[in-house]
C-alpha positions in Angstrom: -18.7 -2.6 -9.8 -22.1 -0.9 -9.6 -23.4 0.6 -6.3 -26.9 1.4 -5.1 -28.5 4.4 -3.7 -28.9 2.7 -0.4 -30.6 5.3 1.7 -27.6 6.8 3.4 -29.5 9.9 2.7 -30.8 9.5 6.2 -27.2 9.9 7.4 -29.9 9.3 1.2 -30.1 6.8 -4.7 -30.0 8.8 -5.5 -31.5 7.6 -4.3 -29.3 6.1 -4.0 -29.9 8.0 -3.9 -30.1 6.5 -6.3 -30.5 7.6 -3.1 -31.8 10.2 -0.3 -35.3 11.0 -0.4 -37.8 13.5 0.9 -39.4 16.9 0.7 -38.9 20.0 2.7 -40.7 21.0 5.8 -39.1 23.9 7.4 -39.2 24.8 11.2 -40.9 27.9 12.4 -39.1 30.7 14.3 -35.6 29.6 15.2 -32.5 31.4 16.6 -31.5 32.7 13.2 -34.6 35.0 13.4 -32.4 37.3 15.7 -29.3 37.1 13.5 -28.3 38.8 10.3 -27.2 37.3 6.9 -23.4 37.3 6.8 -21.0 37.0 3.8 -17.7 35.3 3.6 -18.6 32.4 6.0 -17.8 28.7 5.8 -20.7 26.2 5.8 -19.6 23.1 7.6 -21.8 20.0 7.3 -21.6 16.5 8.6 -22.0 13.3 6.7 -22.2 9.9 8.5 -19.7 8.1 6.3 -17.2 8.7 3.6 -18.9 9.2 0.2 -16.3 7.2 -1.8 -16.1 8.1 -5.5 -17.6 11.5 -6.5 -17.7 10.7 -10.1 -21.4 11.6 -10.9 -21.7 8.7 -13.4 -20.2 6.1 -11.1 -22.1 6.5 -7.9 -25.6 6.5 -6.6 -24.8 6.6 -2.9 -26.9 9.4 -1.3 -23.9 10.9 0.6 -21.9 11.2 -2.7 -24.9 12.7 -4.5 -25.3 15.3 -1.8 -21.7 16.4 -2.3 -22.0 16.2 -6.1 -24.9 18.8 -6.0 -22.2 21.3 -5.0 -19.8 20.2 -7.6 -21.8 19.0 -10.7 -24.9 20.7 -11.9 -27.6 18.9 -13.9 -29.4 20.1 -17.0 -32.5 21.0 -15.0 -33.6 21.4 -11.4 -37.0 21.0 -9.8 -39.1 23.4 -7.6 -41.0 22.1 -4.6 -44.0 21.1 -6.7 -41.9 19.1 -9.2 -41.9 21.7 -11.9 -38.7 21.6 -13.9 -36.4 24.7 -13.7 -33.6 25.7 -16.0 -30.1 25.0 -14.7 -27.4 24.2 -17.3 -30.2 24.1 -19.9 -32.3 27.1 -20.5 -34.8 25.3 -22.6 -36.0 21.6 -22.7 -38.7 19.3 -23.8 -39.2 15.5 -23.8 -41.5 12.6 -24.7 -41.0 9.1 -23.4 -38.4 8.4 -26.0 -36.7 11.7 -27.0 -35.6 14.8 -25.4 -33.8 18.1 -26.4 -31.9 20.6 -24.3 -30.6 24.0 -25.2 -27.7 25.0 -23.1 -27.4 28.4 -21.4 -24.9 30.9 -22.7 -21.8 31.5 -20.6 -21.7 28.2 -18.6 -18.1 27.4 -17.7 -16.2 24.6 -16.1 -14.3 24.8 -12.8 -11.1 25.6 -14.7 -12.8 28.3 -16.7 -13.2 26.5 -19.9 -16.6 26.8 -21.6 -19.0 23.9 -21.2 -19.8 22.6 -24.7 -22.9 20.8 -26.1 -20.4 18.0 -27.0 -19.4 17.8 -23.3 -23.0 17.3 -22.3 -23.7 14.7 -25.0 -20.5 12.8 -24.0 -21.7 12.6 -20.3 -25.0 11.0 -21.5 -23.4 8.7 -24.0 -20.9 7.5 -21.4 -23.7 6.4 -19.1 -25.8 5.0 -22.0 -23.0 2.7 -23.1 -23.2 -0.6 -21.0 -19.5 -1.1 -21.6 -18.8 1.6 -19.1 -20.8 0.1 -16.3 -22.1 3.4 -15.0 -24.0 3.2 -11.8 -26.6 5.4 -13.4 -27.2 3.0 -16.3 -30.8 1.8 -16.1 -31.4 4.0 -13.1 -31.4 7.5 -14.8 -30.5 6.6 -18.4 -31.6 3.6 -20.3 -29.0 1.3 -22.0 -28.4 2.3 -25.5 -29.3 5.9 -25.0 -27.6 8.2 -27.5 -27.1 12.0 -27.5 -26.0 14.2 -30.4 -24.6 17.7 -30.0 -25.1 20.8 -32.2 -22.5 23.3 -31.1 -23.8 26.2 -33.2 -27.3 25.9 -31.8 -26.0 24.9 -28.2 -28.4 22.0 -28.3 -28.3 18.3 -27.2 -30.7 15.9 -28.7 -31.3 12.6 -26.9 -32.9 9.4 -28.1 -33.6 7.0 -25.2 -32.5 3.4 -25.4 -36.1 2.5 -24.3 -39.3 4.1 -23.2 -39.0 6.2 -20.1 -42.0 7.7 -18.5 -39.8 10.2 -16.7 -37.3 11.0 -19.4 -36.9 14.6 -18.7 -36.4 14.3 -15.0 -34.0 11.4 -15.5 -31.8 13.0 -18.0 -31.9 16.4 -16.3 -30.8 15.0 -12.9 -27.5 13.6 -14.2 -24.5 15.5 -12.9 -22.6 17.0 -15.8 -18.8 16.9 -15.9 -16.5 18.9 -18.1 -14.5 17.6 -21.0 -11.2 17.3 -19.1 -12.9 15.1 -16.5 -14.4 12.8 -19.2 -10.9 12.2 -20.2 -9.7 11.4 -16.7 -12.4 9.8 -14.5 -9.9 9.4 -11.6 -10.1 13.3 -11.4 -14.0 13.0 -11.4 -13.7 10.5 -8.5 -12.0 13.3 -6.5 -14.8 15.8 -7.4 -12.8 17.8 -10.0 -13.7 19.3 -13.5 -17.2 20.2 -12.4 -20.0 22.5 -13.5 -21.4 23.3 -10.1 -21.2 26.3 -7.8 -18.2 25.0 -5.9 -15.0 23.3 -6.8 -13.0 20.8 -4.7 -9.9 22.3 -3.0 -9.0 19.8 -0.4 -9.8 16.1 0.0 -9.0 14.0 3.0 -11.0 10.7 2.8 -12.8 9.6 6.0 -12.1 12.9 7.5 -13.1 16.0 5.6 -13.6 17.7 2.2 -13.2 21.4 1.5 -15.1 23.1 -1.4 -14.6 26.7 -2.5 -17.2 28.8 -4.3 -16.5 29.7 -7.9 -16.3 33.4 -8.6 -17.4 32.8 -12.2 -20.6 30.8 -11.3 -23.3 33.0 -12.6 -26.2 30.6 -13.4 -28.3 28.4 -11.0 -31.9 27.2 -10.7 -34.4 29.2 -12.5 -33.8 33.0 -12.1 -31.2 32.5 -9.4 -28.7 35.5 -8.9 -25.1 35.1 -7.8 -25.1 38.4 -5.9 -27.0 37.4 -2.8 -26.2 38.1 0.8 -25.2 35.1 3.0 -23.9 32.7 0.4 -21.0 30.7 1.9 -17.6 31.2 0.5 -16.5 27.7 1.4 -18.2 24.4 2.3 -16.5 21.9 4.5 -17.9 18.3 4.6 -16.9 16.5 7.8 -17.2 12.7 8.1 -18.9 12.2 11.6 -20.5 8.8 12.0 -21.9 9.4 15.5 -25.1 11.4 15.5 -24.7 12.4 19.2 -21.3 13.9 18.3 -22.8 15.8 15.4 -25.6 17.1 17.6 -23.1 18.4 20.1 -21.1 20.1 17.4 -24.3 21.8 16.2 -24.9 23.1 19.6 -21.3 24.4 20.0 -21.6 26.1 16.6 -18.8 23.9 15.1 -21.2 22.5 12.6 -23.7 24.3 10.5 -25.7 21.3 9.3 -26.2 17.7 10.1 -28.9 15.1 9.7 -30.0 13.9 13.2 -31.9 10.7 14.1 -33.2 9.5 17.4 -33.4 11.2 20.7 -30.7 13.8 19.9 -33.4 15.7 18.0 -35.2 16.7 21.1 -32.4 18.8 22.6 -31.8 20.5 19.3 -35.5 21.4 19.0 -35.4 22.7 22.6 -32.6 25.0 21.6 -34.7 26.3 18.7 -32.2 25.2 16.0 -33.5 25.6 12.4 -34.4 22.3 10.7 -35.4 21.4 7.2 -37.1 18.0 7.0 -37.4 15.2 4.5 -39.5 12.0 4.4 -37.4 8.9 4.1 -37.7 5.2 4.0 -36.2 3.8 7.3 -37.5 0.2 7.5 -37.2 -2.2 4.5 -36.2 -5.8 4.2 -34.8 -7.7 1.2 -33.9 -11.4 1.0 -31.1 -12.7 -1.1 -32.7 -15.0 -3.7 -29.6 -16.1 -5.5 -29.4 -19.9 -6.3 -28.6 -21.8 -3.1 -29.7 -19.0 -0.8 -32.4 -19.8 1.8 -34.2 -16.6 0.7 -34.9 -18.1 -2.7 -37.9 -20.0 -1.1 -41.0 -17.6 -1.0 -42.4 -19.6 1.9 -39.3 -18.9 4.0 -39.4 -15.3 3.1 -43.0 -15.0 4.2 -42.3 -16.9 7.5 -39.5 -14.6 8.4 -41.8 -11.6 7.9 -44.6 -13.3 9.8 -42.3 -13.7 12.7 -41.8 -10.0 13.1 -43.9 -7.4 14.9 -43.1 -4.8 12.2 -45.2 -2.1 14.0 -43.2 -2.4 17.2 -39.9 -2.7 15.3 -40.8 0.4 13.4 -41.4 2.3 16.6 -37.8 1.3 17.8 -36.3 2.1 14.5 -37.8 5.6 14.2 -37.9 6.5 18.0 -41.7 6.6 17.7 -41.6 9.2 14.9 -42.4 6.9 12.0 -45.5 6.0 10.0 -46.3 2.8 8.0 -44.8 2.8 4.5 -47.2 3.2 1.6 -44.8 2.8 -1.3 -41.2 2.6 -2.3 -40.9 6.3 -3.4 -40.8 8.8 -0.6 -38.9 11.6 -2.3 -40.7 14.9 -2.5 -41.9 16.2 -5.0 -43.4 12.7 -5.7 -44.7 12.2 -9.2 -47.3 9.7 -8.0 -49.4 9.2 -4.9 -51.2 6.0 -3.9 -50.7 3.1 -1.5 -49.0 -0.1 -2.8 -48.2 -1.6 0.6 -51.1 -1.4 3.2 -52.7 -4.8 3.7 -50.2 -6.5 1.4 -47.5 -7.5 3.9 -47.7 -10.8 5.8 -49.3 -10.3 9.2 -47.5 -10.8 12.5 -48.2 -14.4 13.3 -45.5 -16.5 15.0 -47.5 -19.7 15.0 -48.1 -19.3 11.2 -44.4 -18.7 10.7 -43.4 -21.9 12.5 -46.0 -23.9 10.7 -44.8 -22.6 7.3 -41.2 -23.5 8.1 -42.4 -27.0 9.1 -44.3 -27.5 5.8 -41.2 -26.2 3.9 -39.1 -29.0 5.4 -37.2 -27.0 8.1 -37.5 -29.2 11.2 -36.3 -28.2 14.7 -32.8 -29.4 15.5 -31.3 -30.5 18.8 -29.9 -27.0 19.5 -33.2 -25.2 18.6 -32.0 -24.2 15.1 -34.1 -25.7 12.3 -32.4 -28.1 9.8 -33.3 -29.2 6.2 -31.4 -31.9 4.3 -28.5 -31.5 6.8 -28.3 -27.7 6.4 -29.0 -25.4 9.4 -31.4 -22.4 9.1 -28.4 -20.0 9.5 -28.4 -16.6 7.8 -26.4 -13.3 7.8 -28.4 -10.1 8.1 -26.9 -6.8 7.0 -27.8 -3.5 8.5 -26.6 0.0 8.0 -24.6 1.5 10.8 -24.8 4.9 9.2 -28.5 5.0 10.0 -27.9 5.6 13.7 -28.1 3.6 16.9 -31.7 2.7 16.4 -30.9 0.4 13.4 -28.7 -1.8 15.6 -31.5 -2.0 18.2 -34.1 -2.8 15.6 -31.8 -5.4 14.1 -31.4 -7.1 17.5 -35.2 -7.3 17.9 -35.5 -9.1 14.6 -32.6 -11.4 15.4 -34.4 -12.4 18.6 -37.7 -12.8 16.8 -36.1 -15.1 14.2 -34.4 -17.1 16.9 -37.9 -17.8 18.3 -38.9 -19.5 15.1 -35.8 -21.6 14.9 -33.4 -19.5 12.9 -29.8 -18.7 13.6 -29.2 -15.1 12.3 -25.8 -13.3 12.5 -25.9 -9.6 12.4 -23.4 -7.7 10.3 -23.2 -3.8 10.6 -21.7 -1.7 7.8 -21.4 1.9 6.7 -22.7 3.0 3.2 -19.7 1.9 1.1 -19.5 -1.3 3.1 -23.2 -2.1 2.6 -22.8 -1.4 -1.1 -19.7 -3.7 -1.3 -21.6 -6.6 0.3 -24.8 -6.2 -1.7 -23.2 -5.6 -5.0 -19.8 -7.1 -4.6 -19.2 -10.1 -2.4 -22.9 -11.2 -2.2 -22.3 -12.7 1.2 -25.6 -11.8 2.8 -29.1 -13.3 3.3 -31.2 -10.5 4.7 -30.7 -6.8 4.1 -32.1 -4.2 6.5 -30.7 -1.4 4.5 -33.5 0.7 3.0 -33.4 1.7 -0.6 -34.8 5.1 -1.6 -36.1 6.1 -5.0 -36.9 9.5 -6.5 -39.1 8.0 -9.2 -41.0 4.8 -9.5 -39.1 3.8 -12.7 -35.8 3.9 -10.7 -36.8 0.7 -8.8 -36.6 -1.3 -12.0 -32.9 -2.1 -12.3 -32.8 -2.9 -8.6 -35.9 -5.2 -8.6 -35.3 -6.9 -11.9 -32.9 -7.7 -14.7 -29.2 -8.4 -14.5 -27.7 -9.4 -11.2 -24.3 -8.3 -9.7 -21.7 -7.9 -11.0 -23.4 -7.3 -14.4 -26.4 -5.3 -12.9 -27.9 -3.9 -9.8 -30.6 -6.5 -9.1 -28.9 -7.2 -5.8 -31.6 -9.5 -4.4 -31.7 -11.6 -7.5 -35.5 -10.9 -7.9 -37.4 -12.6 -10.6 -41.0 -11.4 -10.6 -42.8 -11.8 -13.9 -45.8 -9.7 -12.9 -43.5 -6.8 -11.8 -41.6 -7.1 -15.1 -44.8 -6.9 -17.2 -46.3 -4.0 -15.3 -43.2 -1.8 -15.4 -42.9 -2.4 -19.1 -46.4 -1.1 -19.6 -45.8 1.9 -17.3 -42.6 3.0 -19.0 -44.7 3.9 -22.1 -47.1 6.1 -20.1 -45.8 9.6 -19.7 -45.6 11.0 -16.1 -48.7 10.7 -14.0 -50.6 8.7 -16.7 -48.7 5.6 -15.5 -49.1 6.1 -11.7 -51.7 3.3 -11.2 -49.6 0.8 -13.1 -46.4 1.7 -11.3 -48.3 1.3 -8.0 -49.6 -2.1 -9.1 -46.0 -3.1 -9.9 -44.8 -2.2 -6.5 -47.7 -4.3 -5.0 -46.4 -7.3 -7.0 -43.1 -7.1 -5.2 -44.7 -6.7 -1.8 -47.1 -9.6 -2.1 -44.4 -11.9 -3.3 -42.2 -10.7 -0.4 -39.5 -9.6 -2.8 -39.5 -6.2 -1.0 -40.8 -5.5 2.5 -41.1 -1.7 3.1 -42.7 -1.3 6.5 -41.9 2.2 8.1 -40.9 5.7 6.9 -39.8 8.6 9.0 -39.4 12.3 9.0 -35.8 13.1 9.1 -34.6 16.6 10.0 -31.4 18.2 8.8 -30.7 20.7 11.5 -28.9 24.0 10.9 -26.9 26.1 13.2 -26.2 29.8 12.2 -27.4 28.7 8.7 -30.7 28.2 6.8 -31.2 26.1 3.7 -33.9 24.1 1.7 -34.0 20.4 1.2 -35.2 18.9 -2.0 -35.1 15.3 -3.0 -33.7 14.4 0.4 -30.6 16.6 0.3 -29.6 20.3 0.8 -29.9 22.4 -2.2 -26.6 24.4 -2.4 -28.1 27.5 -3.9 -30.4 28.0 -0.9 -27.7 28.0 1.8 -27.5 31.2 3.7 -25.2 32.0 6.6 -26.1 34.0 9.7 -24.3 35.5 12.7 
């Protein structure tokens, strides 16, 4: 079963992450200013829910992808401006259809075995083969993509299964596992056989994960050097669903990092804790358009959005720290700017919403709930509990608004894996309030078009011919050349009420006795420094 990068990054496809999404904005002077860099420390960070599988080819949940950054390096990294940096590969080049990578000398696996060009090619070929049902298929790597290794030259040559405007970034972002892991994906699910700076040494699902720094890790982004003061010897990832609890543990120095939403931010800022921020989608709505679902009717979708004061709901959702969404990609560094949303969403108009439902044949019933052909206007709305308490409050506001137009909406909260299971497994939902974050505009394509679950990731069963046509054009335009076309494709989704992005927010990852950088919505492991 495929999963999506539902933006648990806030608690992040990648970004799903797929996930988590955003760029770094660091605080000014904080309490580390009076501390010294310290070696041999353990960096303890909180995540809001269990990551599930850690297999880098089989997950796009942002929490899992954050952990995978410690365990599985990609071929390239990005600096804050979006410039590619060497990571596992020392040289690289790409068009929209082909790419080549030359591996660094001396890269080894967690067990000490050398990483081979054949290993890298096998990672790419696994994802590119639809038979394997990789979560990264269509998201980072096109179906039918083929990689060929040349061991003597340490090169991997890739032919994409289809045009990809961002081929270098997509291929370069794939976490690379070693040969033994490719033969045993159950081990990869546990974070083993990696190429990253850390290796998994203890795993207690739903409680904590312990990672230990590899003594033989001598590479890293760009010109990174392993002999640097303050690098943590261990990383402990604790599953802490409650943000208030996480904030308390930051203040008591039992945590070194946690993403904090809502009012708890204020007391952490007051204590001058370091924070590195990212910009993330917080408010998005999707309607299940599968056959037989109420959301298949565009008139009904539009009426449900017209019933909502999205500006007010956005304030509640972001504790007043949000701003209107302008697109579906928030991750910095963004390859494209522009605004595909403003003025395109249905305006707040309760009377118009009621009138539209009347015209669509949904008439008021005796209990206040509308009925059509003997079927009640009853729906299930899914929201992410991992996004903090404000998500529940915003969901209740929407529930009341929909009741006001004659709809009976049942709220269902779930954590990241639970949300993924409903959207991509059971399909028992009508409205999703779980925001989806993208790093590149092309990553929206398999989620907003194409095969539906269980064969694909088009979880809302969207069929939008204008979107399909525009993204096909944009895929042939390298990088920034296609930005206007990608923006027009997003607008096609918004105007048809296939996707309803309405508010984004700045989310801080706070640090206590530690500093770090955030890139693409998650902590960059090589930048962590410990203080005391």
